[in-house]
ZAFIVO-178283 format. One record per residue (C-alpha): residue number from 1; residue in three letters; x, y, z. Coordinates in pm, whole numbers, plus 32768, in hexadecimal, padded with zeros to 4 digits. Layout:
BEGIN
  num  residuo     u     v     w
  NUM      ALA     X     Y     Z
...
This chain:
BEGIN
  num  residuo     u     v     w
    1      UNK  7FF8  800F  7FF8
    2      UNK  8054  8172  7FA9
    3      UNK  8102  81EB  80D3
    4      UNK  8040  833F  80D1
    5      UNK  7EDB  825B  80BF
    6      UNK  7F3E  823B  820A
    7      UNK  7F60  8372  82B6
    8      UNK  7E5A  83F7  8376
    9      UNK  7D85  8548  82F8
   10      UNK  7E02  86A6  8368
   11      UNK  7CD0  875A  83EC
   12      UNK  7CE2  88B6  834B
   13      UNK  7D4F  89CD  8423
   14      UNK  7C9A  8B25  83E3
   15      UNK  7B29  8AEF  8343
   16      UNK  7A9A  8C24  8374
   17      UNK  7BB4  8D01  830D
   18      UNK  7BBE  8C37  81C4
   19      UNK  7A43  8C6D  8176
   20      UNK  7A40  8E12  81C2
   21      UNK  7A2E  8EBC  8086
   22      UNK  79AB  8D94  7FCA
   23      UNK  7846  8DAE  7F0B
   24      UNK  783D  8DC5  7D8D
   25      UNK  7980  8D03  7D2D
   26      UNK  78F7  8BCF  7E03
   27      UNK  7772  8BD3  7D82
   28      UNK  7811  8BE0  7C40
   29      UNK  792A  8A8A  7C3B
   30      UNK  779A  89C5  7C95
   31      UNK  774D  8A25  7B35
   32      UNK  7856  8A0D  7A85
   33      UNK  792F  88CB  7B18
   34      UNK  78A5  87A4  7A84
   35      UNK  78AD  86A5  7B49
   36      UNK  7887  87A6  7C70
   37      UNK  7737  8818  7BCA
   38      UNK  76ED  86D0  7BB3
   39      UNK  772D  865C  7D38
   40      UNK  7642  8790  7D79
   41      UNK  7539  8708  7C89
   42      UNK  753F  85BE  7D59
   43      UNK  753B  8688  7EA4
   44      UNK  740A  8737  7E43
   45      UNK  7382  85E2  7DCF
   46      UNK  73F9  8556  7F38
   47      UNK  733B  86B0  8020
   48      UNK  71F2  862C  7F65
   49      UNK  720D  849C  7FC9
   50      UNK  7285  850D  8128
   51      UNK  71C2  8637  816A
   52      UNK  706A  8576  80DE
   53      UNK  6FDF  84D6  8220
   54      UNK  705D  8623  8307
   55      UNK  6F6A  86FE  83AB
   56      UNK  7020  8830  8426
   57      UNK  6FAD  89D1  8496
   58      UNK  70F3  8A56  8512
   59      UNK  7217  89EE  8402
   60      UNK  739B  8A5A  8436
   61      UNK  74A6  8A59  82EC
   62      UNK  7622  8A87  83EC
   63      UNK  7722  8ACB  8301
   64      UNK  7600  8B2F  81D2
   65      UNK  7727  8BEA  8106
   66      UNK  763E  8C42  7FD9
   67      UNK  751C  8B9B  8028
   68      UNK  7515  8A88  7F60
   69      UNK  74A3  8971  8067
   70      UNK  73A7  8ACA  80D1
   71      UNK  72FB  8AD3  7F9C
   72      UNK  72A2  8946  7F88
   73      UNK  7249  896E  811E
   74      UNK  7145  8A81  806D
   75      UNK  70CE  89A7  7F52
   76      UNK  70BD  885C  8029
   77      UNK  700E  88F8  815F
   78      UNK  6F0D  89D8  8103
   79      UNK  6EAF  8A9B  8210
   80      UNK  6FF9  8A9A  82FA
   81      UNK  70AD  8BC0  8386
   82      UNK  71C9  8B34  82E0
   83      UNK  730F  8C1C  838E
   84      UNK  7492  8BF7  8316
   85      UNK  75A3  8CB6  83D5
   86      UNK  76EB  8CB3  8322
   87      UNK  7848  8D46  8398
   88      UNK  7884  8DE9  821A
   89      UNK  77D8  8F13  8213
   90      UNK  7815  8F29  8072
   91      UNK  7789  8DCA  8049
   92      UNK  763E  8E17  8100
   93      UNK  7627  8F54  7FF5
   94      UNK  7611  8E54  7F16
   95      UNK  7526  8D7A  7FD9
   96      UNK  7442  8E82  801A
   97      UNK  73F6  8E86  7E99
   98      UNK  73DE  8D5F  7E8B
   99      UNK  72C8  8D08  7F7D
  100      UNK  71F8  8E04  7FF3
  101      UNK  70FF  8D45  8096
  102      UNK  7215  8D0B  81AB
  103      UNK  72B1  8DB3  82DD
  104      UNK  7437  8DDB  82BB
  105      UNK  7503  8E59  83EA
  106      UNK  7678  8EB9  83CD
  107      UNK  770D  8DC0  84F3
  108      UNK  7819  8CF6  8579
  109      UNK  77AE  8B69  858F
  110      UNK  7835  8BAD  8705
  111      UNK  7735  8CAC  8786
  112      UNK  762C  8BFC  870E
  113      UNK  75B5  8BBF  885B
  114      UNK  759D  8D0D  88B7
  115      UNK  749D  8D98  87AB
  116      UNK  73AD  8C1B  8772
  117      UNK  7309  8B9C  8881
  118      UNK  734D  8A5E  8915
  119      UNK  7277  8950  888E
  120      UNK  71B0  8A21  878D
  121      UNK  7231  897F  865F
  122      UNK  7185  887E  857F
  123      UNK  7289  8833  8484
  124      UNK  73E3  88B0  843A
  125      UNK  74BC  8885  833E
  126      UNK  7658  8899  8330
  127      UNK  76C9  883E  81B6
  128      UNK  782E  8874  8180
  129      UNK  7897  8910  82C8
  130      UNK  78FB  87F2  83C0
  131      UNK  7A4F  876B  82A3
  132      UNK  7AA3  88CF  829F
  133      UNK  7AC5  8908  840B
  134      UNK  7BC9  890F  8504
  135      UNK  7B95  87EB  863C
  136      UNK  7B31  8904  872B
  137      UNK  7A76  89AA  8605
  138      UNK  7989  8859  8609
  139      UNK  7987  8824  874C
  140      UNK  78DA  8985  87A5
  141      UNK  7803  895B  867A
  142      UNK  779C  87DD  86E0
  143      UNK  7732  886F  8843
  144      UNK  766E  8998  87B5
  145      UNK  75AB  88E4  86AF
  146      UNK  7543  87AF  87BE
  147      UNK  74F8  88EA  88C6
  148      UNK  73EC  8990  87D0
  149      UNK  7336  8852  8727
  150      UNK  720B  87D4  87C6
  151      UNK  7206  8692  8867
  152      UNK  71B3  85A0  8738
  153      UNK  71F8  86D1  8625
  154      UNK  72EE  8656  8520
  155      UNK  7452  86C4  84A5
  156      UNK  74AD  86C0  8305
  157      UNK  7646  86B8  82F7
  158      UNK  772A  8639  81F3
  159      UNK  7890  8613  819F
  160      UNK  7907  865F  806F
  161      UNK  7A82  8600  80BE
  162      UNK  7A76  84BA  8106
  163      UNK  7BC5  8447  8140
  164      UNK  7BA8  82DF  80DD
  165      UNK  7AE0  8304  7F97
  166      UNK  7B8B  828F  7E6C
  167      UNK  7B8A  840F  7E1E
  168      UNK  7C77  8464  7F2F
  169      UNK  7D43  8323  7F1B
  170      UNK  7D8F  8345  7D9C
  171      UNK  7DFF  84C3  7DDE
  172      UNK  7EED  845D  7EF0
  173      UNK  7F6B  8349  7E1A
  174      UNK  7F83  843D  7CCA
  175      UNK  8009  857D  7DA6
  176      UNK  810B  84E2  7E95
  177      UNK  8058  85AD  7F7F
  178      UNK  7F86  8596  809C
  179      UNK  7E13  8601  7FF4
  180      UNK  7D28  86BD  814A
  181      UNK  7C03  85FC  819D
  182      UNK  7B4E  8596  82BE
  183      UNK  7AD2  8431  8329
  184      UNK  7975  840A  833E
  185      UNK  79A9  8383  84B4
  186      UNK  7A0A  84BE  84F3
  187      UNK  78EA  85AA  847F
  188      UNK  77DF  84E8  84E6
  189      UNK  789D  8419  8634
  190      UNK  784C  8519  8705
  191      UNK  76F0  8558  86AC
  192      UNK  76DA  83F0  86D4
  193      UNK  7770  8414  8812
  194      UNK  766E  8503  88AC
  195      UNK  7539  83F7  8893
  196      UNK  74F9  845B  872C
  197      UNK  74AB  835A  8628
  198      UNK  7497  8320  84A6
  199      UNK  7370  8315  83F4
  200      UNK  73C5  833D  82BA
  201      UNK  752B  8360  81EF
  202      UNK  75B1  8376  8096
  203      UNK  76C3  8344  7FD2
  204      UNK  774B  840F  7EB4
  205      UNK  7874  83E4  7DAC
  206      UNK  7915  8297  7DAA
  207      UNK  79D4  82D0  7C7B
  208      UNK  7B14  8373  7CC7
  209      UNK  7AF6  84E2  7C67
  210      UNK  7B58  861B  7C62
  211      UNK  7A2E  8748  7C27
  212      UNK  7AB9  875A  7AF8
  213      UNK  7B09  861D  7A4D
  214      UNK  7B24  847D  7AAC
  215      UNK  7C3A  83B9  7AA8
  216      UNK  7BB8  829E  7A45
  217      UNK  7A7B  82F0  793D
  218      UNK  7A3A  83DF  783D
  219      UNK  7948  84E4  78D3
  220      UNK  77F6  8463  7846
  221      UNK  7830  8325  78BF
  222      UNK  7897  83B0  7A1B
  223      UNK  775E  8469  7A12
  224      UNK  7677  832B  79AC
  225      UNK  773D  822D  7AAA
  226      UNK  7708  8339  7BDF
  227      UNK  757F  8389  7B80
  228      UNK  755B  8213  7B95
  229      UNK  75E7  81EE  7CD5
  230      UNK  751B  831D  7D80
  231      UNK  73B4  821C  7CFF
  232      UNK  745D  80E4  7D7F
  233      UNK  7463  8047  7ECD
  234      UNK  75D5  8052  7EEF
  235      UNK  75C6  81A4  7F25
  236      UNK  7568  817B  807C
  237      UNK  76F5  8123  80A4
  238      UNK  7801  8209  812F
  239      UNK  7907  8202  804A
  240      UNK  78D1  8322  7F66
  241      UNK  799E  845F  7F5E
  242      UNK  785E  8533  7FDA
  243      UNK  7768  8466  80E1
  244      UNK  7637  850C  8158
  245      UNK  758E  84C0  8282
  246      UNK  7449  84FB  830E
  247      UNK  7442  84D4  84CC
  248      UNK  731C  84DB  85C0
  249      UNK  73A1  8579  8718
  250      UNK  7329  849E  8847
  251      UNK  71AD  84BA  88B3
  252      UNK  7229  84F9  8A37
  253      UNK  7321  858C  8B01
  254      UNK  7415  8470  8BC4
């Protein structure tokens, strides 16, 4: 086995400053990079599937960025009060234009409990956040989400940088360097340790790929195979580059 494949992922160190000033440029990547656009298409299908049985009056989108997920929440949960929170004013500027039906607040996630009442949120989401956050920010955000969710409430989150996925294994082998990433356990485990349970999951991006290309087959073939995986029972695995979980908070304390 290549020695790099045995290395553990190194956490990203400064999520907050790395996202300040991002906005239009971040958003454009989901429309222009072919496999990133495909991933977003599949994420929307997964959101539709996992949210179908959920009833939620109060919804919080942590690290909402430019409002991609917030927009889907407004459409999938008509009538819900949806609030997006992010530290980057430039991203929120894009989000407000995109999703006039939601409320957006510029706020560091570590301050969440100072403005959101405990146990007041029916559904929370955190997409493309935890894999980019340093360990201290992860810990504080896990605690904050646990605090604001009501007993029996739901949490949607993902790991779009699975360290052991074929994409990250191939990247390390090709470059001879570590490809930053996060293990699935490091993302979902802290919530399971607090008594959350997994009620749904889907795994996307089974082929080794970057945002721009697939490493093992032509782009049209890759898109066809990835869409087929999404429709299959196999999508319940966690081997893909991007795994989405629906978690449920314990109904009672203790």
